[in-house]
Every structure is written in C-alpha cells, then in structure tokens.
N, C-alpha and C positions, 0 to 999 in steps of 0.2 A: 504494500498499498504505500509506505513510504517513496520508493521508486517511482512509482504511477505519478504520485504529487509532485515530486521534483521535475520528472520527466515534462509533466504539465506545465508548471512552474517555467521552465526553462524555455518550452516550446514558445508561451505567451511570451517571453523575452523575446523570440526572434521576430513573432508575428508584428511586435511593437516596430522592429526596425523596418516593417513595410510602411510606416508612416511617413519616416525622413526620405525613405526611397520614393515613395509618393511625391514629398515636398520639391527633393531633388528635381527628378524627371519633369514632373510640371512646371517649377520657375525656370529649367534651362530651357525648356518649350517654348516658352510665352516671351515677349519683349519685356526690356528691360523696364520699362515704363509701368510693370503692373507683376512684376516677379516678386514685389514685399507683397501684394494683396495676395497672389496664390499662395506663399510661402506662409501666412499669418492664418488663411482658411485651413490650411491642413492641419494647424496646431487647433484652433478653436471646432472644427468640427469632429476632433479626436476627444477633446474635454467633452462635449456637448452630449457625446453619443456614450461614452461612459458611465455619466450621470444619470441621464434617461432610459440607459439600459439597466440601471440600479434600481433607481424609480419603480419601474413596471413593466422595461422591456424583458427583461429576465423573466420575470413572472408569465408576460404573456407568452411568451418563446418556450419554457420549459416547465412553467408550473402543471399541475395538474389537469389533463384535458378535460374541457366541456365537449364531449360528443366530438373529439376531433379537429376543432375551430381554432378555442383558443386556451389559453390557460388561466388558471381559478386561484393559484397557490403561490407562494413566495415573494411577494410585495416585500419591498424595502429590505431584502434579504439578510439577517443579522448573520456574517460570515466568520466571524471569529472563533464559532464554536465547533467547527466542522472545517481541516485540512482539505479534505476533498472537494466538499462545498467552495470553498474558496478559490482552490485550484481551478476548479470546474469555470467557475463565475467568471475568473481573469481571463482564461483563454477563450470563453466565449465573446468579452466584451471586446478583447483586440479583432473577434473578427466581424463584430458590430463596428468598429472602428472603421475596418476595412470596406464595407460596403458603403459607410456614409459617406465616405472621401473618396472613392472612384467618381464623383458627379462634378469634383471642385476645380479638378482641370478641363472637363469640358467643356465646362460654363464661362472659362475665365476668360477675362480682356473685357467683359461689358455687364456682368450680375451688379448690382448693388449687395452689400454685406450684409448688412442687415436682414434682406430677402433670402441671402443664401444660409444665415441662421434658420430661416423658417424649413427649408429644405432638410438640413441637416435633423430639424427635430422631427419633422416628417419619416424620415427612412428609420432611425432609431428606434423612434417611439412608436412607428404603424404599420410602415411596407414591411422592415426587414423583420421583427418580432411577429408577426402574425402568419408569415409565411414559412419563415422558420419553425414554428409551430407545427404546421401543415406537414413540415417534411423532416423534420428533426427531433419531433418532442419527446423521443422515446430513447436517444443514442443514451442516454446515461443510463437510465432505470430498466430498460428493457418493457418488454409488454407491449400493450398497444399505445398509439401514441395518434399521431395528425393524420387526420384524414388522406393525405396522399400516401405517406409512410406506409399506413396499414393495405394502401392498396398494392405496394410493392415496390414504389420510387424510390431510386440509387442515387445520391449524389455523396460521395465518401465523404471531401471536405469544401464543396459547395460552388460548381461552376454555376448552377445556376442560383442556389441559394443566396449567395455571396457577389459572386460576379455578375450575373446577368439580371439581379435587382440593381444592384447598384446603376449598371448600363442602362436599363431602359427606364429610371428615375430619369438616370442625364438625357434620354432621350424625349421624354416627356419637357422638361424645363427646357431643353434647346427649342424645341418647335414653339413656344409660349415667349422665347426671348427674341426669338432670328440671329441670323448671323451678325457677325463681328464688320463694322464700316468696313469697304472696301475689299471683302473677301473675294466676291465675288464680281465682277465686269456687268454692264449693261447687256450683253449677248449672254450672260450664263457661265461663262468660262470662270474656273478658278485663280485667285491670284493668290500667290504663295505670301505669306505672312512668318518669315523667318525666328527663330528662335533666339534667345538672346545670349545663353550658355549650352552647347552642346556636352560640351565635358562634363558640365554637372548634371547634366541628362542621363549619360552613361553611368556616372557615379549610381546615380540615383536607380537605373533599373540594376545595377548588381548588386546594391541593398537589396530589392525587391528580389533578386534570386536567393538570397541567403535566408532572407523572411518565408522564403517559401518554403523551405527546410523542415522548418516549425508547421507553417500554417499547413501543410498536407502529412509532414511526418506524426504531430502533435494529435490529429484527428484521430490516430487509434483510441485515444483517451487514457492508454496505458504502454509502457516499457516492456513491449513485446517481438517477437522475431520479424513479424510485418517492416521493421522502423528500415531497416538499410535498404529492402527492395524500394520500397514505397519512395526514398528519398532519392536513391540512385534514379530512378525512371521518372519522376520530379523533374531533375536537370537534365536528364536525357532527351526527354520532349521542349525544354526551353530551349536546348542548341538544336535540335532539329527543324524548329518553330523558327530560329532565328534564321538558319541556312537555307529555309524553302523560301521562307519571304524577299531573303538579300538575292535567292538566283531570278527568281520572278520577277523582284522588283528592277535590278538590272537591266536584265531583260527588256522590262515594259520601259524604263526611265532613263536606257544607256549610262547610268550611274550608279555606283554603288550609294544609295540614301543613307544616312546614318540613322534617318527617324522609322525608316522602314526596319534596318536592323534590331532594332530596338524592340518597335512593337509587336514585329515576330517572334522576337523571342517572349516578352508578354503574354503573348496569345495560345504561344506552346505553351508556357506555363500553365494559364488559365484552363485552356483543353484540358488537359492531364489533371486536373485536381478532382476530377467527378469521381474515376475509376483507376487510379492509381494502385490502389489495391487489389484489383482483380484482372488487371494487365501481365502478358507476358513482355520481356524489354522490347522484342522488334514492334509489338502493337503499340506498345508505349512514344518510341519513336514515331512511329506513324500519327499514331494521333495527334504528335506535338506538331509534325509538318504538316498536316493537314490544316491545323488550326493558324498557324502563318498565312496560307494560302486562302482562307477563308479570311481573315483579317484584311487582307489584299483586296478581297472581291466586295468585303463590304465596305470598306473606306469608298472605293471607288462610286460605286453606286449611294452611298450618304454627300457624296459630291456632286454627284448627277444631280441629287432631289433637295440642293442647296442646305443642305444641313453641318451648320460649321462647328463641328468638334474640335475645341483648341487642342486636344492631345489624342486624339483616335479613342475615346475610350470607349464610346458604342460598343466599336468594329472590336478592339480587344474584348473588351469583358461581356458586353452582351451578346454578338453573335459566335465569340470562341466559347464562350458558357454556353450557348446553345448545342454546339459542336461537339462538346466535351463530354456534355451528359448526355447525348445519344449515343456517343462513341459505347457507352458503359454495356449497352444492350446489343452495338453493332461487331464490337471486338472484343469484350468481356467474356474471361470462365466465368461462367453461371453457375458453377459447382462453388467457385471461391464466393460467388455474389450472396449465395445460400438463400434467393429468393423464391424459389420452388417454381418458375415462372418458364413457359418456352422463350426462346429470342424472340419468335415476332410478338409473343405476348407483354414482353419487357419492355422491346421497341414502343408497344403502343401506352403504357402508362410513362416511360420517361417524355416521348411525347406529349404527354397529357399533362405533366408538371413543368415542361418550358412553355407552354399554351398560359398554363393559369400562372405562372410568373410572370409573362407577360402582360397578361390581361390585368391581374392584379396589381403590379407595380408601376405601369404603363398609366392605365385607365385612370387608378384612383390618383396617381401623381398630375397627370394633365388635368383633371379635373382642380383640384384642390389649389395647384398653382396657378390656372384660366383664372380662378375666382379671387385669389390673390394678387393677381396682376390689376385686377380690376380695382381693388381698393386701393393697391400701392405700387405702382411701377414695379415690375421688378428688374429692369435693365435700366444703367445711368443714363444721363442726356448726352447728346452727342458731343456738346462742349468736355464733361468730364472723362468721353471716351477717348477725346482726343488727346486729351492733357495726360490721362490714364489714370487710375484705380490708385497707384501707390500715391497720390498726392491728393486725387480728388477723395478718396475713400476712407485714406489716417493721416493725409498732409506729411507722410515718409515720402523724403525726396533721396534723391543718390547725387552724386557727383556729375550725372549725366540731366537728368529731370530734377 
C-alpha cells in the first residue's frame, strides 16, 4: 500500500510538470506581446481547477454514483485521514488541471482574461467531472460506476476523458470568439502568425513528454509490472507521431516545420493514452504514427473552415483523442482489456463514448459561452488586440512592448 501511494504521489508530480510544459509551449507559439498573458493563464487555471475540484468536482466524478450519472458523496473531502485517498485525489486533480489548461493556448491572443476564468470554472466544475463520472467513476473502488463505464467504454488514461474534452471546449470557445485579426485574408487564405520563441516551445514539448510518463504510468493506480511497458509504449508513440507528421509535413510544405514536429509528437502521445495498457509494442508505434497524420489532416480542415486555433490544440487533443480512443477497439488486445466484448461491439462502445464526449463538452460549452458573450464580450477590443494582451489585460510590459 505504501509503495502504491508513493508511486501515485510521484506520478502526480510528473503530471504537474505538464503545466509548465504547456506554459512554455504556448508562450513560445504566441507573439511576444501576448506571451505573458498566456503564461499567467496557465498558472491561474491550474489554481482554479485544483480548488474547484476539491470543492465539488472530485465528488461529482468519484462520489457514490446516482444511477451512473453523478456522484453524490465526498464533497469538500477531508484528505488528512487517508494517505491512499489523498494520493488518489492529488493524482486526479492533476488530470483536471490538464483538461482545463488545454483551452488556454487555443484561445490565445484575443480573449479577455476575466472571461477565460469562467471557462476554467466551466471545465473543472462541470464539463470534466461529469463526463469523468460517466467513464471513470469506478476505477478506484471497482464495481458499478458511470453508465459509459458500465457499458464497457475503455479509456485507460484519458484520450477522450481528458484530452478530447479539453479540445471540444476549445472548439466551442473559438467558434464564439472568431479568428485573430489578420489570420485570414479577404480571399480566405491563411496568413502565418509566427510565435515569439520556438526553442521555448520545444522545451515545453519535452517537459510534456516527461509529464506523460506519470500521466500514463500512474494510471495503473498501483506500482505493478505493467508500468515499464506502458511508459515505453507511450514514449514510442510520441516518437512515431513526430516522425510521421514531420515526413508528411515536409512533403507538403517543402520544409521541416518546427511546429509540425512538436504537434506530431504530442498527437502521438495523446493517441496512445487510451490504450497504452493493451497494445503490443508495434501497434503502439502504429497508433502514434497515425495520430501524427490525423493531427495534420485536422489542422488542414480547421484552417479551411477558418477556425483559428493558436496552438492547434483541437487537432492534437480533440481529434488525436478520438483516434486514440477508437484504436483501443481496433488494435488493442481484447483479452488484456477484459471487457468481454467482441471487437465490433467494443468499437461501437468506443464510438459512442467519443460522440457523447463531443456532444456534452462542445454542446454545453457553446451554449454557456454564447450566453456569457451576450452578457459580457469574451473578446478584447481591436485596439487591445493590437497593443497585445500583456499590456491591455495585465499592464505587463517587456523591453519590446
């Protein structure tokens, strides 16, 4: 028991490293006049998600289930009495923080800071814990849990539960906000908006790789023999995602773009997250490679539809998460999965979970954000966008701005 608790706490620390990873990644991919705003959003959304998850998010997600829909116990949990409960809460709170912060880079360079805080409350208090209850309620205590879980839905470490949920909320926010000024010309062609510090983004990507070892490895919730295989296959999928995206992007763009390689590696990591515990090593490599290609295809179509994602979060997390979740049924070892379903039946359940996640996260977010936008605009003014959010939102200046 003590070793399991130590493992969970250590992995929670690794997952926390994903927060500075996202901060470096997103700050480097945005213009310097907005980089401070992006950085402080990553810090703030983490604090909000932890407090809200402790208040009631943890109870909604992991409390005693009411007919598989909502938790009804463990509100304001006292964590000092049980080291196991404290470790489990800490680990799951890091997951909540990750789902919340996915949105920050997508909406960069145009969203009012105070309205972004509402998105943080929406994800950590409602969107993430409710879907998390449906899919993961019984992972700690066993037995009947959420309704999707009871049907046989499998998402080991959160390709859908964490990553797609964050991606679909980002999509809803972007449809309400609209693209950055100057992103698309009068003919609809995409104009490049260069980041301020690509080496910083590469550092952020590497920190995310390190954090993913705890993200997937810790999802065993125990220190057992699965862990080395899970971590190796996670890293391998990230590598094949990078290489496939780099090769395809190089062929299409005629140059090996840094952003493409960063995003391909992250898409590979997102894709393997659902099934890293039930894949053979060659199939894990294949899942990551296809994830990189899925990311590129999604990025292409999002730009065609003039959906301006500042860091391609929707393509990486939303669509990469969909592929990863479906790959569990398509390529996973069903005996290891242990659901007792045929491959076609399992694929149907996986597809149902993916669709429910989209309808829930996108639908509720779009409705609430549209209402909030009528009450108080989500977007900064044209003048504030031009001067940059560092100054207009925080009064924070650099030597350039």
